[in-house]
Gaussian input, Z-matrix of N, CA and C with variables (Angstrom, degrees):
# hf/3-21g

backbone

0 1
 N
 C     1     B1
 C     2     B2     1     A1
 N     3     B3     2     A2     1     D1
 C     4     B4     3     A3     2     D2
 C     5     B5     4     A4     3     D3
 N     6     B6     5     A5     4     D4
 C     7     B7     6     A6     5     D5
 C     8     B8     7     A7     6     D6
 N     9     B9     8     A8     7     D7
 C    10    B10     9     A9     8     D8
 C    11    B11    10    A10     9     D9
 N    12    B12    11    A11    10    D10
 C    13    B13    12    A12    11    D11
 C    14    B14    13    A13    12    D12
 N    15    B15    14    A14    13    D13
 C    16    B16    15    A15    14    D14
 C    17    B17    16    A16    15    D15
 N    18    B18    17    A17    16    D16
 C    19    B19    18    A18    17    D17
 C    20    B20    19    A19    18    D18
 N    21    B21    20    A20    19    D19
 C    22    B22    21    A21    20    D20
 C    23    B23    22    A22    21    D21
 N    24    B24    23    A23    22    D22
 C    25    B25    24    A24    23    D23
 C    26    B26    25    A25    24    D24
 N    27    B27    26    A26    25    D25
 C    28    B28    27    A27    26    D26
 C    29    B29    28    A28    27    D27
 N    30    B30    29    A29    28    D28
 C    31    B31    30    A30    29    D29
 C    32    B32    31    A31    30    D30
 N    33    B33    32    A32    31    D31
 C    34    B34    33    A33    32    D32
 C    35    B35    34    A34    33    D33
 N    36    B36    35    A35    34    D34
 C    37    B37    36    A36    35    D35
 C    38    B38    37    A37    36    D36
 N    39    B39    38    A38    37    D37
 C    40    B40    39    A39    38    D38
 C    41    B41    40    A40    39    D39
 N    42    B42    41    A41    40    D40
 C    43    B43    42    A42    41    D41
 C    44    B44    43    A43    42    D42
 N    45    B45    44    A44    43    D43
 C    46    B46    45    A45    44    D44
 C    47    B47    46    A46    45    D45
 N    48    B48    47    A47    46    D46
 C    49    B49    48    A48    47    D47
 C    50    B50    49    A49    48    D48
 N    51    B51    50    A50    49    D49
 C    52    B52    51    A51    50    D50
 C    53    B53    52    A52    51    D51
 N    54    B54    53    A53    52    D52
 C    55    B55    54    A54    53    D53
 C    56    B56    55    A55    54    D54
 N    57    B57    56    A56    55    D55
 C    58    B58    57    A57    56    D56
 C    59    B59    58    A58    57    D57
 N    60    B60    59    A59    58    D58
 C    61    B61    60    A60    59    D59
 C    62    B62    61    A61    60    D60
 N    63    B63    62    A62    61    D61
 C    64    B64    63    A63    62    D62
 C    65    B65    64    A64    63    D63
 N    66    B66    65    A65    64    D64
 C    67    B67    66    A66    65    D65
 C    68    B68    67    A67    66    D66
 N    69    B69    68    A68    67    D67
 C    70    B70    69    A69    68    D68
 C    71    B71    70    A70    69    D69
 N    72    B72    71    A71    70    D70
 C    73    B73    72    A72    71    D71
 C    74    B74    73    A73    72    D72
 N    75    B75    74    A74    73    D73
 C    76    B76    75    A75    74    D74
 C    77    B77    76    A76    75    D75
 N    78    B78    77    A77    76    D76
 C    79    B79    78    A78    77    D77
 C    80    B80    79    A79    78    D78
 N    81    B81    80    A80    79    D79
 C    82    B82    81    A81    80    D80
 C    83    B83    82    A82    81    D81
 N    84    B84    83    A83    82    D82
 C    85    B85    84    A84    83    D83
 C    86    B86    85    A85    84    D84
 N    87    B87    86    A86    85    D85
 C    88    B88    87    A87    86    D86
 C    89    B89    88    A88    87    D87
 N    90    B90    89    A89    88    D88
 C    91    B91    90    A90    89    D89
 C    92    B92    91    A91    90    D90
 N    93    B93    92    A92    91    D91
 C    94    B94    93    A93    92    D92
 C    95    B95    94    A94    93    D93
 N    96    B96    95    A95    94    D94
 C    97    B97    96    A96    95    D95
 C    98    B98    97    A97    96    D96
 N    99    B99    98    A98    97    D97
 C   100   B100    99    A99    98    D98
 C   101   B101   100   A100    99    D99
 N   102   B102   101   A101   100   D100
 C   103   B103   102   A102   101   D101
 C   104   B104   103   A103   102   D102
 N   105   B105   104   A104   103   D103
 C   106   B106   105   A105   104   D104
 C   107   B107   106   A106   105   D105
 N   108   B108   107   A107   106   D106
 C   109   B109   108   A108   107   D107
 C   110   B110   109   A109   108   D108
 N   111   B111   110   A110   109   D109
 C   112   B112   111   A111   110   D110
 C   113   B113   112   A112   111   D111
 N   114   B114   113   A113   112   D112
 C   115   B115   114   A114   113   D113
 C   116   B116   115   A115   114   D114
 N   117   B117   116   A116   115   D115
 C   118   B118   117   A117   116   D116
 C   119   B119   118   A118   117   D117
 N   120   B120   119   A119   118   D118
 C   121   B121   120   A120   119   D119
 C   122   B122   121   A121   120   D120
 N   123   B123   122   A122   121   D121
 C   124   B124   123   A123   122   D122
 C   125   B125   124   A124   123   D123
 N   126   B126   125   A125   124   D124
 C   127   B127   126   A126   125   D125
 C   128   B128   127   A127   126   D126
 N   129   B129   128   A128   127   D127
 C   130   B130   129   A129   128   D128
 C   131   B131   130   A130   129   D129
 N   132   B132   131   A131   130   D130
 C   133   B133   132   A132   131   D131
 C   134   B134   133   A133   132   D132
 N   135   B135   134   A134   133   D133
 C   136   B136   135   A135   134   D134
 C   137   B137   136   A136   135   D135
 N   138   B138   137   A137   136   D136
 C   139   B139   138   A138   137   D137
 C   140   B140   139   A139   138   D138
 N   141   B141   140   A140   139   D139
 C   142   B142   141   A141   140   D140
 C   143   B143   142   A142   141   D141
 N   144   B144   143   A143   142   D142
 C   145   B145   144   A144   143   D143
 C   146   B146   145   A145   144   D144
 N   147   B147   146   A146   145   D145
 C   148   B148   147   A147   146   D146
 C   149   B149   148   A148   147   D147
 N   150   B150   149   A149   148   D148
 C   151   B151   150   A150   149   D149
 C   152   B152   151   A151   150   D150
 N   153   B153   152   A152   151   D151
 C   154   B154   153   A153   152   D152
 C   155   B155   154   A154   153   D153
 N   156   B156   155   A155   154   D154
 C   157   B157   156   A156   155   D155
 C   158   B158   157   A157   156   D156
 N   159   B159   158   A158   157   D157
 C   160   B160   159   A159   158   D158
 C   161   B161   160   A160   159   D159
 N   162   B162   161   A161   160   D160
 C   163   B163   162   A162   161   D161
 C   164   B164   163   A163   162   D162
 N   165   B165   164   A164   163   D163
 C   166   B166   165   A165   164   D164
 C   167   B167   166   A166   165   D165
 N   168   B168   167   A167   166   D166
 C   169   B169   168   A168   167   D167
 C   170   B170   169   A169   168   D168
 N   171   B171   170   A170   169   D169
 C   172   B172   171   A171   170   D170
 C   173   B173   172   A172   171   D171
 N   174   B174   173   A173   172   D172
 C   175   B175   174   A174   173   D173
 C   176   B176   175   A175   174   D174
 N   177   B177   176   A176   175   D175
 C   178   B178   177   A177   176   D176
 C   179   B179   178   A178   177   D177
 N   180   B180   179   A179   178   D178
 C   181   B181   180   A180   179   D179
 C   182   B182   181   A181   180   D180
 N   183   B183   182   A182   181   D181
 C   184   B184   183   A183   182   D182
 C   185   B185   184   A184   183   D183
 N   186   B186   185   A185   184   D184
 C   187   B187   186   A186   185   D185
 C   188   B188   187   A187   186   D186
 N   189   B189   188   A188   187   D187
 C   190   B190   189   A189   188   D188
 C   191   B191   190   A190   189   D189
 N   192   B192   191   A191   190   D190
 C   193   B193   192   A192   191   D191
 C   194   B194   193   A193   192   D192
 N   195   B195   194   A194   193   D193
 C   196   B196   195   A195   194   D194
 C   197   B197   196   A196   195   D195
 N   198   B198   197   A197   196   D196
 C   199   B199   198   A198   197   D197
 C   200   B200   199   A199   198   D198
 N   201   B201   200   A200   199   D199
 C   202   B202   201   A201   200   D200
 C   203   B203   202   A202   201   D201
 N   204   B204   203   A203   202   D202
 C   205   B205   204   A204   203   D203
 C   206   B206   205   A205   204   D204
 N   207   B207   206   A206   205   D205
 C   208   B208   207   A207   206   D206
 C   209   B209   208   A208   207   D207
 N   210   B210   209   A209   208   D208
 C   211   B211   210   A210   209   D209
 C   212   B212   211   A211   210   D210
 N   213   B213   212   A212   211   D211
 C   214   B214   213   A213   212   D212
 C   215   B215   214   A214   213   D213
 N   216   B216   215   A215   214   D214
 C   217   B217   216   A216   215   D215
 C   218   B218   217   A217   216   D216
 N   219   B219   218   A218   217   D217
 C   220   B220   219   A219   218   D218
 C   221   B221   220   A220   219   D219
 N   222   B222   221   A221   220   D220
 C   223   B223   222   A222   221   D221
 C   224   B224   223   A223   222   D222
 N   225   B225   224   A224   223   D223
 C   226   B226   225   A225   224   D224
 C   227   B227   226   A226   225   D225
 N   228   B228   227   A227   226   D226
 C   229   B229   228   A228   227   D227
 C   230   B230   229   A229   228   D228
 N   231   B231   230   A230   229   D229
 C   232   B232   231   A231   230   D230
 C   233   B233   232   A232   231   D231

   B1=1.4436
   B2=1.5210
   B3=1.2932
   B4=1.4529
   B5=1.5160
   B6=1.3464
   B7=1.4529
   B8=1.5087
   B9=1.3222
   B10=1.4616
   B11=1.5265
   B12=1.3317
   B13=1.4572
   B14=1.5260
   B15=1.3342
   B16=1.4598
   B17=1.5273
   B18=1.3178
   B19=1.4653
   B20=1.5270
   B21=1.3242
   B22=1.4552
   B23=1.5107
   B24=1.3354
   B25=1.4596
   B26=1.5170
   B27=1.3158
   B28=1.4554
   B29=1.5246
   B30=1.3435
   B31=1.4608
   B32=1.5146
   B33=1.3402
   B34=1.4602
   B35=1.5166
   B36=1.3538
   B37=1.4584
   B38=1.5236
   B39=1.3435
   B40=1.4597
   B41=1.5224
   B42=1.3287
   B43=1.4668
   B44=1.5202
   B45=1.3256
   B46=1.4568
   B47=1.5238
   B48=1.3182
   B49=1.4622
   B50=1.5266
   B51=1.3302
   B52=1.4577
   B53=1.5374
   B54=1.3197
   B55=1.4709
   B56=1.5222
   B57=1.3188
   B58=1.4652
   B59=1.5278
   B60=1.3338
   B61=1.4602
   B62=1.5242
   B63=1.3280
   B64=1.4609
   B65=1.5219
   B66=1.3171
   B67=1.4634
   B68=1.5236
   B69=1.3184
   B70=1.4587
   B71=1.5234
   B72=1.3361
   B73=1.4586
   B74=1.5222
   B75=1.3207
   B76=1.4639
   B77=1.5262
   B78=1.3202
   B79=1.4594
   B80=1.5267
   B81=1.3222
   B82=1.4647
   B83=1.5307
   B84=1.2912
   B85=1.4660
   B86=1.5257
   B87=1.3272
   B88=1.4576
   B89=1.5193
   B90=1.3162
   B91=1.4584
   B92=1.5271
   B93=1.2909
   B94=1.4643
   B95=1.5249
   B96=1.3265
   B97=1.4589
   B98=1.5152
   B99=1.3308
   B100=1.4633
   B101=1.5189
   B102=1.3217
   B103=1.4658
   B104=1.5255
   B105=1.3454
   B106=1.4528
   B107=1.5247
   B108=1.3386
   B109=1.4641
   B110=1.5271
   B111=1.3393
   B112=1.4664
   B113=1.5296
   B114=1.3321
   B115=1.4592
   B116=1.5296
   B117=1.3355
   B118=1.4653
   B119=1.5174
   B120=1.3279
   B121=1.4654
   B122=1.5230
   B123=1.3377
   B124=1.4589
   B125=1.5280
   B126=1.3266
   B127=1.4560
   B128=1.5322
   B129=1.3252
   B130=1.4566
   B131=1.5286
   B132=1.3149
   B133=1.4653
   B134=1.5300
   B135=1.3164
   B136=1.4537
   B137=1.5325
   B138=1.3022
   B139=1.4600
   B140=1.5184
   B141=1.3488
   B142=1.4691
   B143=1.5217
   B144=1.3313
   B145=1.4640
   B146=1.5266
   B147=1.3296
   B148=1.4660
   B149=1.5236
   B150=1.3237
   B151=1.4667
   B152=1.5198
   B153=1.3210
   B154=1.4547
   B155=1.5301
   B156=1.3338
   B157=1.4644
   B158=1.5232
   B159=1.3200
   B160=1.4659
   B161=1.5276
   B162=1.3439
   B163=1.4631
   B164=1.5325
   B165=1.3252
   B166=1.4548
   B167=1.5276
   B168=1.3387
   B169=1.4695
   B170=1.5252
   B171=1.3219
   B172=1.4606
   B173=1.5284
   B174=1.3215
   B175=1.4628
   B176=1.5214
   B177=1.3189
   B178=1.4604
   B179=1.5156
   B180=1.3158
   B181=1.4592
   B182=1.5232
   B183=1.3066
   B184=1.4570
   B185=1.5348
   B186=1.3217
   B187=1.4666
   B188=1.5238
   B189=1.3400
   B190=1.4622
   B191=1.5210
   B192=1.3412
   B193=1.4620
   B194=1.5168
   B195=1.3314
   B196=1.4600
   B197=1.5189
   B198=1.3291
   B199=1.4549
   B200=1.5248
   B201=1.3098
   B202=1.4671
   B203=1.5182
   B204=1.3434
   B205=1.4657
   B206=1.5296
   B207=1.3156
   B208=1.4638
   B209=1.5261
   B210=1.3169
   B211=1.4572
   B212=1.5252
   B213=1.3317
   B214=1.4629
   B215=1.5194
   B216=1.3218
   B217=1.4699
   B218=1.5255
   B219=1.3222
   B220=1.4592
   B221=1.5218
   B222=1.3219
   B223=1.4718
   B224=1.5137
   B225=1.3079
   B226=1.4597
   B227=1.5197
   B228=1.3117
   B229=1.4616
   B230=1.5069
   B231=1.3361
   B232=1.4716
   B233=1.5029
   A1=107.45
   A2=118.32
   A3=121.52
   A4=110.83
   A5=115.57
   A6=121.03
   A7=114.04
   A8=118.39
   A9=121.03
   A10=111.30
   A11=116.68
   A12=121.27
   A13=113.13
   A14=116.69
   A15=121.60
   A16=109.12
   A17=118.14
   A18=120.85
   A19=111.76
   A20=116.02
   A21=121.08
   A22=114.05
   A23=117.76
   A24=121.88
   A25=108.71
   A26=116.90
   A27=122.98
   A28=110.22
   A29=116.81
   A30=120.55
   A31=108.45
   A32=116.78
   A33=122.09
   A34=108.37
   A35=116.03
   A36=121.26
   A37=108.54
   A38=118.66
   A39=120.75
   A40=109.80
   A41=116.45
   A42=121.45
   A43=108.45
   A44=116.47
   A45=121.76
   A46=108.66
   A47=115.66
   A48=121.12
   A49=108.30
   A50=117.26
   A51=122.31
   A52=111.90
   A53=116.32
   A54=121.92
   A55=110.14
   A56=118.09
   A57=121.97
   A58=113.94
   A59=116.69
   A60=122.22
   A61=109.25
   A62=116.44
   A63=120.43
   A64=110.54
   A65=115.49
   A66=121.68
   A67=109.15
   A68=115.09
   A69=122.49
   A70=108.80
   A71=115.84
   A72=122.02
   A73=108.73
   A74=116.10
   A75=121.68
   A76=108.12
   A77=115.74
   A78=121.02
   A79=111.13
   A80=116.52
   A81=119.19
   A82=110.37
   A83=115.89
   A84=120.71
   A85=108.85
   A86=115.69
   A87=120.84
   A88=110.36
   A89=116.63
   A90=121.87
   A91=111.51
   A92=115.84
   A93=124.58
   A94=114.55
   A95=117.63
   A96=120.77
   A97=114.60
   A98=117.71
   A99=120.56
   A100=109.96
   A101=117.29
   A102=123.37
   A103=110.02
   A104=115.34
   A105=121.90
   A106=109.76
   A107=115.39
   A108=123.87
   A109=108.30
   A110=116.50
   A111=120.48
   A112=109.87
   A113=115.88
   A114=122.19
   A115=110.07
   A116=116.39
   A117=122.17
   A118=109.39
   A119=116.83
   A120=123.30
   A121=105.58
   A122=116.42
   A123=121.03
   A124=113.66
   A125=118.76
   A126=120.44
   A127=111.90
   A128=117.60
   A129=120.82
   A130=110.74
   A131=115.69
   A132=121.47
   A133=110.28
   A134=115.81
   A135=122.53
   A136=108.86
   A137=121.33
   A138=129.48
   A139=113.60
   A140=118.36
   A141=120.75
   A142=113.63
   A143=118.16
   A144=121.01
   A145=113.07
   A146=117.17
   A147=121.60
   A148=107.83
   A149=115.85
   A150=121.04
   A151=110.94
   A152=115.41
   A153=120.16
   A154=108.92
   A155=115.70
   A156=120.89
   A157=110.04
   A158=115.34
   A159=125.04
   A160=113.34
   A161=117.65
   A162=122.01
   A163=110.44
   A164=116.31
   A165=121.42
   A166=110.05
   A167=117.57
   A168=119.06
   A169=111.41
   A170=115.89
   A171=121.17
   A172=108.51
   A173=116.18
   A174=119.43
   A175=109.73
   A176=116.30
   A177=120.64
   A178=110.97
   A179=116.53
   A180=121.85
   A181=107.73
   A182=118.24
   A183=123.44
   A184=114.99
   A185=117.93
   A186=119.96
   A187=113.78
   A188=117.46
   A189=121.42
   A190=109.20
   A191=116.57
   A192=121.27
   A193=107.78
   A194=116.69
   A195=121.66
   A196=108.95
   A197=115.77
   A198=121.39
   A199=107.81
   A200=115.32
   A201=122.36
   A202=111.23
   A203=116.46
   A204=120.17
   A205=112.21
   A206=115.16
   A207=123.20
   A208=112.48
   A209=115.58
   A210=120.26
   A211=110.71
   A212=114.56
   A213=122.49
   A214=107.80
   A215=115.21
   A216=122.59
   A217=107.40
   A218=115.76
   A219=121.10
   A220=106.88
   A221=115.19
   A222=121.74
   A223=108.43
   A224=115.04
   A225=120.02
   A226=109.20
   A227=116.15
   A228=121.51
   A229=110.00
   A230=114.33
   A231=117.92
   A232=110.50
   D1=132.08
   D2=-175.33
   D3=-107.59
   D4=103.19
   D5=-179.45
   D6=-71.30
   D7=-20.17
   D8=-179.57
   D9=-64.81
   D10=-29.40
   D11=-178.97
   D12=-85.13
   D13=-13.14
   D14=-176.11
   D15=-135.89
   D16=101.29
   D17=-179.06
   D18=-53.69
   D19=138.13
   D20=179.80
   D21=85.85
   D22=-4.64
   D23=179.16
   D24=-104.10
   D25=136.10
   D26=-179.31
   D27=-91.69
   D28=143.08
   D29=172.28
   D30=-72.51
   D31=136.40
   D32=178.25
   D33=-127.54
   D34=132.79
   D35=178.52
   D36=-126.77
   D37=102.87
   D38=174.72
   D39=-91.17
   D40=143.36
   D41=176.74
   D42=-140.09
   D43=133.14
   D44=178.73
   D45=-125.99
   D46=136.02
   D47=179.00
   D48=-124.85
   D49=104.77
   D50=178.13
   D51=-89.99
   D52=-4.94
   D53=-179.17
   D54=-74.79
   D55=160.69
   D56=-178.95
   D57=-86.78
   D58=1.08
   D59=175.67
   D60=-122.47
   D61=156.23
   D62=176.33
   D63=-61.53
   D64=148.79
   D65=177.75
   D66=-129.27
   D67=142.42
   D68=179.45
   D69=-94.05
   D70=124.94
   D71=177.73
   D72=-108.74
   D73=128.49
   D74=177.10
   D75=-86.47
   D76=123.14
   D77=-175.08
   D78=-87.34
   D79=143.99
   D80=174.31
   D81=-65.10
   D82=144.97
   D83=177.37
   D84=-74.45
   D85=132.01
   D86=177.89
   D87=-89.63
   D88=156.97
   D89=-178.36
   D90=-99.14
   D91=165.21
   D92=169.65
   D93=55.02
   D94=40.23
   D95=176.01
   D96=73.16
   D97=11.15
   D98=178.02
   D99=-72.35
   D100=154.26
   D101=-178.04
   D102=-128.82
   D103=156.51
   D104=175.31
   D105=-86.29
   D106=138.93
   D107=177.16
   D108=-127.77
   D109=146.47
   D110=-179.76
   D111=-89.89
   D112=122.42
   D113=176.95
   D114=-96.91
   D115=-45.28
   D116=-177.75
   D117=-137.77
   D118=136.93
   D119=166.82
   D120=-146.15
   D121=103.05
   D122=-172.15
   D123=-68.26
   D124=-9.54
   D125=177.41
   D126=-83.24
   D127=-18.96
   D128=-179.33
   D129=-77.74
   D130=153.51
   D131=178.61
   D132=-76.59
   D133=150.84
   D134=173.99
   D135=-62.59
   D136=132.58
   D137=14.40
   D138=-99.70
   D139=9.89
   D140=-175.93
   D141=-80.97
   D142=-10.42
   D143=-176.67
   D144=-70.05
   D145=-33.67
   D146=178.73
   D147=-129.91
   D148=125.15
   D149=-177.70
   D150=-91.75
   D151=146.91
   D152=174.23
   D153=-72.48
   D154=150.75
   D155=-179.94
   D156=-58.45
   D157=135.52
   D158=-179.09
   D159=66.66
   D160=14.32
   D161=175.02
   D162=-128.20
   D163=19.06
   D164=-178.78
   D165=-69.54
   D166=137.11
   D167=177.02
   D168=-73.58
   D169=139.25
   D170=176.45
   D171=-73.69
   D172=144.05
   D173=177.33
   D174=-73.66
   D175=135.43
   D176=177.12
   D177=-67.73
   D178=-35.49
   D179=-179.14
   D180=-118.93
   D181=117.98
   D182=-170.58
   D183=-88.97
   D184=-5.27
   D185=-174.95
   D186=-100.42
   D187=-28.03
   D188=-174.41
   D189=-139.79
   D190=142.48
   D191=172.44
   D192=-129.33
   D193=127.62
   D194=176.98
   D195=-86.28
   D196=117.53
   D197=-179.94
   D198=-98.08
   D199=123.44
   D200=-177.15
   D201=-66.98
   D202=163.29
   D203=-179.82
   D204=-58.56
   D205=140.40
   D206=174.55
   D207=48.42
   D208=51.65
   D209=-179.37
   D210=-140.86
   D211=168.55
   D212=179.78
   D213=-126.69
   D214=140.78
   D215=179.01
   D216=-128.13
   D217=141.29
   D218=172.23
   D219=-129.70
   D220=124.49
   D221=177.79
   D222=-113.32
   D223=154.87
   D224=175.20
   D225=-130.31
   D226=141.40
   D227=178.65
   D228=-104.50
   D229=126.48
   D230=178.33
   D231=-152.75

């Protein structure tokens, strides 16, 4: 979903890895100085697996996200 084209809408990037090895996902480039933040990563331990709204950690690397085996990740661009 591209929030840059629709004011008030957030970019959302879901990624699922059903493979038994980690997979590298190339993230779409965001516009206007927006950054990717991690909302969900099911491989992380509680309480880091799901972030509270407006407390999501910013990704250190904005171009690629490594998704762990058999896990789901949801990123948001803002």
